[in-house]
N, C-alpha and C positions, 0 to 999 in steps of 0.2 A: 838404606844401606850406607849411604854417604854419612848421615848423621851418627850412625853407630860407629863407623870407622873414625870419624872426627872426634867423638868423645873418647874412644879408646886411645887415639893419639895424644889427646890432652893429658890423659893420666899417665901413659907410658913415658911421655917426654917431661911432664911437669914434676912428677914425684921424685925421680932421680935428681932433677935439677934442684929441688928444695933440700934434699938430703945432702947433696954435694956442696951446695951454697950456704948451708946452715952456719958454718963458722963465720963466713963473711957477713951474714945477716946479723949475727950476735955482735960482731965488731961494729957494724954500722949502728945498731941500736944503742950501744954504749956511747959511741961518738956523738950521736944526736942528743942524747940525754945530757952529756957533759957540755955540749956547745950552747945550749939554750934551755930555758925552763919549758916544761911541757912533755907530753908523751912522745915516744918515738914514732909511733904509728898513727897516722891521721885517718880518720873514718868519715865517710860522707855518703849520703844517699844518692844514688844514680839510677837512671832508667835502664832496666834490663830488657830481655826479650818480651815483646808485646807490651812494653811500657811498664812492666812490673818493677817496682822499686826494689833495690837491694843495697846492701852496705858495701862500699868499695874500700879497700885498704891501700894505703900508700905511706911511704916514709915521709914524715913531716919535714918540709923544707922551708916553711915560713914561720915568722914569729907568732906567738899566741894572739897578739892583738890585731893580726891581719884578718881582713874579712874573707872567710872561707869561700864566699861566692863572688869575690871580686874578680877583676880582669886578670888574665894570666900575665906573668912577668914578660916584658919585652926584651929584657937583657939581664945579665948577671949583676948589673948595678942597681937593680930594684932593691930599695931599702927594706922591703918586707921579707926578703930572703935572708936566711941565716948563712953563716960561713960554710958550714957543712952542707947546707941546702943547695948552694950554688954547685958544689962538687957533685952532689947526688943528681941534680937535674942535668948537668952537662954530660954526665955519663949514663943517663937514664936508669940509675940505680933506685931512684925513688919509686919506680913501678914494680920493683921486685915482690913486695907483699901481695900483689895481685895474683901471684902464682897460687896463693891460698884460695883466692876467688875462683880460679880455674878448677882446682881440685874439688871445691864445694859444688861446682856446677853452675855458679852464677854467671861465669864468664867462660870464654874459650880462648885458645891461643890466638886464633885469627878471626877477626870480625870487626865491625865498626866500633870505634872507641865509645865507652859509656859516657853520656853527657848528663847534665842536670835534668831532673824530672820536670822542672818548670820550663825547660827549653822546648819540650814537645809541643807546647801551645804555639810556638813560633813557626813550626814547620808546615809546609803544605802537604797535601796527600801523598805526593810522590816522595818527598823527603821522609815522610813517616814510615815508608817501606823499609827503612834501615832497621826498624824495630822487629822485623819478621825473624831475625836471627839473633843469637846471643851476642852481646857485646864482646869484643876481643882485646887481648893484650896488645896486639898489633893489627894493622889492617892496610888496605890499599892506600888510603889517604896518608898513612904514616910513612910509607916508602915512596910516595909520589910527591913529597914536598913538605909534609909535616907542618911546622910553624910558619912556612912561607906561603901556605895556602889560605885563602879566605874561608870563612864559614860556609858559604855557598859551594865553593869548590870541594870542600871536605864532605859535605852532605851528598853531593853528586857522586863522588867516588864511593861513598858508603853504599848508595843504591846500586851503583855499578857492580860492587862486590856481591851484593844480594842477588843480582840477576845472573852472575856468572860463578857463583860459589861451587867449588869442586875440590877434591883432594889435591890435584896437581897444582891448582892455584894457591891453596893454602901452603904447600910445601915451598913454592916459589917465594911467597911473601915472607915466610919464616927465614929463608936464606937471605932475602933482600934486607930483612930487618937487622941482621947481624952487621951487614955492610953499613947500613945507615947509623947504627949505634956507634960502631968503631970510627966512622967518619965524623961523628958529632956534628951533623949537619942540620940546620933549621931547627934548633932546639927550642928557641923562644918564639912566641907568637909575633910576627912582624905586622900583621894586620888582622882585623876581625871580619869585617863585612865588605861587600863589593863597594858600598858607599865610601868607606874609609879608604879603600884602595884607590878609588878615583880621586878623592880629596888629596891623598898623598902624592899622586902622580901630578896633579895640578900644582901642588906646591913645589915640586921638583923642576917644573918648567921655568 
């Protein structure tokens, strides 16, 4: 029953959002195309439910010569980012095309963020449990620290979501996401792994 209601909520909330936001989406597409060479929409293969690959859509925020599988920018000063790309990332507008992924059924509004297919090999059996549900536009990790969390912390929160997924939790996370986006907190990745976190702490002492 929960999965049926969850899918219905995805459609009921996402379809009107796409229709209402369509003028904004068109303006952003034009702005991206005018600001740098290349397509406005960036496509990449990600791991979906049960590890099944799917194509994710995002507004392009980087130059065409940037490695699409390189590390995430740690600040708006990253030279790989375009001018409009910085604005899109800092306002989380680059994720808007994923509403199409939600309508297609590849993603859901709330769930673990979709990661690279190759990253699945790095996870232990507990961490792989995040693949038991569809990836989401937002999730527990995104409202609990986002870029300020390490990889291990995010994966642990993803599994925690899987263990406690329910409609009331989804609604709370959707509301918390609005606050997170408006506050523009922890947009960029501050660290990646626990090892990097320890190394940075040692350097600060």
